[in-house]
N, C-alpha and C positions, 0 to 999 in steps of 0.2 A: 239322343242316344240311339245309335243305329245297331241293328241286329248283327252286323258284320264288324263290330268294334270290340276292342278289348274291354271297354267299359261295360258292355252288355254281358260279356263272358264272365265278368266278376259279379255283376249285379244279379243275374238270373239265378245262379246257384244259391246265393244268400236268400233271395226271395223264396225259392223252393223250400229251403230248409226251415225258415221261420214260418212259412205258410202251413206246412204240414205239422209243425210242432204245435200249432194253434188249432188243430182240427177238432178238438173237443168243444171249442167255443165258436159258434157261428158269428157272433157279433165281432169278436176280436179278429177272426179270420177275414171278414169282409172289410173291417176298418184297416187292417194291415195292407190288404191288397189295394185299397183305395189310396193309402199313403204311398205305397210303392208305385202306383200308376201315376200319381202326381209328381213324384220324384223323377220318374222316367221322362215325363213331359218337360218338367222344369229344368232338366239337365240341358235342354236346348235353349229355353228362354223362361226365366222365372215369372216375369210379369204376365206373359200370355196365358199362364194357367188360370188367371182370373177370368179370361174369356170362357173357358170351359166351365168354370164354376158358375159364372153368370148364366150361361145357357142352361146349365143343369137346374139351377134354382128356378129360373123362369118356367121351364117345361114341367118341373115337378109340381109347382103350385098351380099352373094352368090346368094340368090334368086333373088335379084334385078338385079344382073349381068346376070343371066341366062335369065331373062325375057326380058332384053333390047338388047339381041343379037340373031341373026339368025344363027350364026356360030356354027354348031353342035360340032365341036372339042372344042371350047371355053366353050360351055355348059357342055361338059363331064368333062373338066378340073376343072371347078367350082364345079361340083357335087363331083368329087373325093376329092377336097379340103375340102368340107363339111364332107364327109365320113371319111377322114383321120384325120381331126381335132377332130371330136366328138368321133370316135372310138379309136383314139390314146389316148385321155384323159382317156377313159374308160379302155383301155388296161393297161395303166400305173398304175392307181390307184387300179383297181380291179383284174387284171389278171397277172401282172408282177411277183409278189411273187409266185403265183401258178405255173407259167412257170419255174421260177428258181428252185423251190423245185422239180418239176417233172423231169426236166433235170438232176438235181443233183442225184435224186434217180435212174434214168435210167442208169446213168454213174457210179453209185456206189460211189459217192463222199461223204465225211463226212458231217455231219450236220453243222460243223463249216464253211466249205467252202460255203455251201448254205446260211448260216446266214450272211456271210460277203457280199454276193451279193444282199441280200434282202433290200428293203427300209422300212422305218418305218412310212410312210405316212398313215394317217387315211383314211378309205374308206368313201368318201362323201355320206351322207344320200341321198337316192333317185336318185343317179346318173344314174342308169339303166333306170329309168322311164323318167326323163326329157331329156335324150339323145335320146331315141327312139321317144319321142314326137317331139323334134326339127328336127330330121332327117326326119320324115314323111313329114314335111313341105317342105324341100328342094327337096325331091324326088317327091312330088306331083307337085311342080312348074316345075321341070325338065320334068315331063311327060305331062305337059300342063293341068293338071286337076284343078288347081286353079291359080289365079293371086296373086302375092305377095302383101302384104299390104304395103302401103306407110308410115305407122306410126310405128316408132320404139317402141314407148310406148306400143301400142297395141300388137305388136309381143312379146315384153318383158313380158307383162302380160300373154300372151298365154303360154309362156314357164314356167313361175314361179308362176302361179296362186296357191295360198297357199293351198286351200282345197285338191287338188289332186297332189301337187308338190312332195311329198315324196313317196307315194305308189299308185299312180294312182286314178282312171282309166286313162289310156293313151288316151289322147284326140287328135283328128285331128284338124288341123287348119280350115278345112271346117266346122267343128262342132262348134268351139268356136268363131273364129273371127267375123262371121256375128252377133253373139249375142251382140258384143260390139257396133254395129251400131244401135241397137234397142233403142228406147226411154225407159228410166228407169221408171218403174211404180211399186210402191209397191203393192203387192197382198197379202191381209190378209190370204187367204186360202193357197196360195203357201208357205207363211212363216210358217203357222201352220203345213203344211205337211212336210216341211223341218225340223222343230223342232222335229216332231214325228219321222222322220227318224233318226235324230241324237240320240234321246233317245233310239230308237230301236238298233242302232249300239253300243251304250255304253252298253246296256244290253247284246248283243252278246259277246262283248269283255270282260266285267268285270265279268258277272255272268255265262258265259258258257266257253269261251276260257281260261280265266285265271284260273278258278277253275279246269278245266280238266288238264291244264298244271301242276298246283301245286300238285293236289291230286293223279294223275294217270300217266300222260305221263312222266314227268321229272324223277320220281323215277324209272320207268320201263326202260326207255332208258339210265338212268345213270348207271345201273348195271343189264342188262337183265339176266345174268346167275344166279343171286340171286332170280329171280322171278319164279313163276310157269307158266305153259303154259296158264292157264285161264287168269291170270293177264296180260300176254303179248298180248293175243288176245284182251282183253278189252282195253289195252293201244294202240293197233293198231287202233281200232275203235276210241278211245279217241283222238289220234292225227289227224286222218282224220277229225273229227269234230272240233278239236281245231284250226287247220290251216284254215279250211273253215270259221268258225265263227269269227276268228281273222281278217282274210283278208277281208271278206265281211263286217265286222263291219267298217273297215277303209273306204271301198268304200261307205257304207251307210252314214257315217258321212260326208265324202267329198261331196257326192251328196246332202245331206240335207243342209249342210252349203252353198253350191253354190246356191241351190234353194232359200234360205232365202235372197240371194243377187240378185235374178232374173236370175240366170244362170241354164241351163239344162245340166247336165253331163250324159254320157251314162251309162247304168247299166253294172256291171262287173260280176255279177253272176245271174244265173237263175236256182236255185235248182239243182245243178250239180249231187247230189246223187240220183236223179230220172232218170238219164240217162239210156238208154237201150243198149248202146254200148260205147266204148271208143271214137268213133267219136262224138257221141252225148254228151259225157262228155266234150269234148273240145269245143263244141258249147255253153256250159253252164258255164264252169269254166274259170275264168280270161279272159273274153270275149274280153276285149280291147287288151290284149297281143296276144291271139290266132288269132284275125282278123288282127293284125299288122303283125304277122309272115306269115299269109296266103297271104296278099296283097303285102308285100315287100320282101318276101323270097320264099315262096312255089310256087306262080304263076310264078315269074321270073325263077325259076328252071325248070319249065315245068308243075307244078301243077299236075292235073289228066290226062294230055295228055300222050300218048304213052302206052307202055306195062305196065302190072301190076307190073312188077319188077322195072321199072323206077319210077313208082309212089311210090312204097315201098322205093326206094332209096331217093326220094325227101322228103317223110315223115320222114324218119330216120334222114336225114341231118337237117331238120327243127327242129325236136324235140331234137336232140343233141345240137344244138345251143340254143334252148329254155331252155334246162336244164342248159347249161353253163351260160346263161343270169342270171339265178337265183343265181348263186354263183360260186366262183372259188374253186371248190373241185370236186374230181372224183365221189363222191356220187351223185352230181347234174347231172353230165354227164351221169352216169349210169341210173339215173332216167329218163332223157330225152331219152336215147337210148331205154330203155324198152318201154316207151310210143310210140316211133316211130315204134318199132317192132309190138306192139299191134295194132296200127293204120294200119300198113301195112298188118298184118294178117287179119284184118277185111276187108280190101279192096280186098285181094285175095279171101277170103271166099265169099264175095258178087259177085265177078266176076264169080267164078266157080259154084256157086250154085243158083245165082239169088235171094237169100233170103236177105231181108233187115230187120235187127233187129230193125230199128227205125220206121218202118211203123206204122201209126196211128191205123190201124184196127186189130192189132194182139190181140189174146185172152188174157183175164186178167191174167190167170195163166202163160202164156208165158211171158207176160210183167213183171210180178213180178219176175220171175226167171231171166230174163235178167237184171233187175235193181239190183238184188242181186249179180249177177256175176260181173257186171260193178263196183258196189260199192266195192266189195272185191278186185278186181284188182287195183282200184285206191288206196284203203287203204293200200294194200300190197306194192304198189310202194312208198307210202309216208314213209314207213319205211326207204327206201334208202335216202329219202329227209331229214329225221329227224336225222338219226344216225350220230354220230361224225366221224366215220371211218368205214372201211370195217370189222374190227374186231368186232365192235358192231353189224353190220348187220349179220355177221356169227353167233355170239352168240345169237342174237335175234331169227333168224329163226330156228337154231338148237334146242334151248330150246323150242320154240313154237311147233316144230314138235315132240319133245320127250315125250310130254304129261306128263311133270313134274308136280306133285301135288303142290298146293299153300301152302306156310307156313303161309300166312296171307291173309284174305279176302280183296277184293276191298272195299275201303272206301264207306260208305253210301252216302257221298256228291258226289263222282264220279258217283255212280249209278243214283242218282237223276238227275244230270246234263246230263248224257248220255241219259236218258229217255226223258228229255225236249228237248235236241238237236235232237233226232230222231223224236219226235212228230212234232217239228217245220219244219223239212225237209220233212217228209213223210206224214204228216197229210194233210187234205184238204186245198188247197190254199185259198179257199173262206173265211174261218173263219178269217184268218189274215187280209184280205182286209176289212171284216166286222168290225173287231175290230178297224182298222184304221179309217174307216168312222164314226164309233160311237164316237171315240175320237174327230174327227174333228167337230162333231155336238154339242159337249158339250159346255156350256158357258165358257168364258175365265177363270173365277175364278175356275171352276172345272178342267179345263186343267192345270191351275197353281198348284193346289193341287196335281194332279197326277204327274206332273213333279217334284215337290218338294219331293214327296214321293219316286220317282225313284232315285233322286239324293242322298237322305239319304241312300237308300239301296246300291247304288253304293259305297258311302263312307264307309259303314260298311263292304262290301264284298271285295272292291278293294284292300285293303292292300297298298302295295307300288306302285301300278300302273305299272304293267309289260309292257315293250315296245311291240309295235306291231311287229309280226314276220317278216313282209316284210320290216321293216326299214333297215335290213341288206342287202337288195338287191338293 
């Protein structure tokens, strides 16, 4: 079930109504949300809900076992069981075929041999997200940072909470479980703010991301050799905005839906294209993943301790695995590796020059220049992310560099949406907040009219309802 589908528009109001009618009973409220979350997931595939349930049961009992024993060896064994179980499922469903194809290619085996060893299992939607979320719980219990919950229902809801189940944000147990202990109180203003965030997310998805994909990005990446250099440059910018507005739209809708039910989810994006370095970019882009990688991988590897070259090694390893997390393809691995090298280069530059590109007191001209450089680095890397194979990457960058003239101009719709996307990202932050506050102060009938108008626009522009990009991860 996608957020931009009629199914969700019917499902969510029913969930809201029943949820708030059960506000006097914490057990019934949690049980209902759990059932709704499993229904949400099973609307895609009934059988694969068993994977979430299995992962939930494993980590619930592993965490209880670790907490009730002082035997360090037993605690390590239990943690390894959690890691092996969760990552094993992820490896089988997401990476097994990629491993088979890579080994076959390296050994020069025929495609028939590789095909005979591949499985035909569907990739479970959201598996990378809920796996990392569940693993963070057992690791935090192992480290003694949190106490395990005694309620299986509450833990199961933490793992499967439907607003952020499929594409995040990746939530920590320390952020979510305490909210289940609060008394449920309906807040009109919070509900209105949540609804406004949902509408804003749908606007990002339908009116920006999907339009850029259909009018500019998909044609250019489908056959870059047939395009001119100017079109490819605009398509590079277009995909940078498409993936950002598509993914941040999902996060906004998830945060808004949760807020309407009284839950606070962490932000996942903070205007990443205003970053002044790649380090700053990763502080603003997919924040729940970058902080997860920092806390559970980068710091255990040594983090920023040691020589500059050890730090570069740590950053490269983390970003390689971060790239592989996004998808089982060498393009994602290369994307992660390039980001790791850029982060490492930035670290070495700061160490040897003492210049911090992210300092707040830098001159305006310098800041604008660094934002421009960081944006182009990120956009260029996203070509690796979007391209189907290395042949497409080669054709794309070679045609872009050749200054080939365009046979046809970029469509007016793409130009308009590119300008809107750029203005929303690089315009003053305050005017968006002012617009939201103005909306929240309007009488309910006026808000209803605005929402209805937006929904009609979405229906007119939306077409077939393109899936969210991050559903495949």
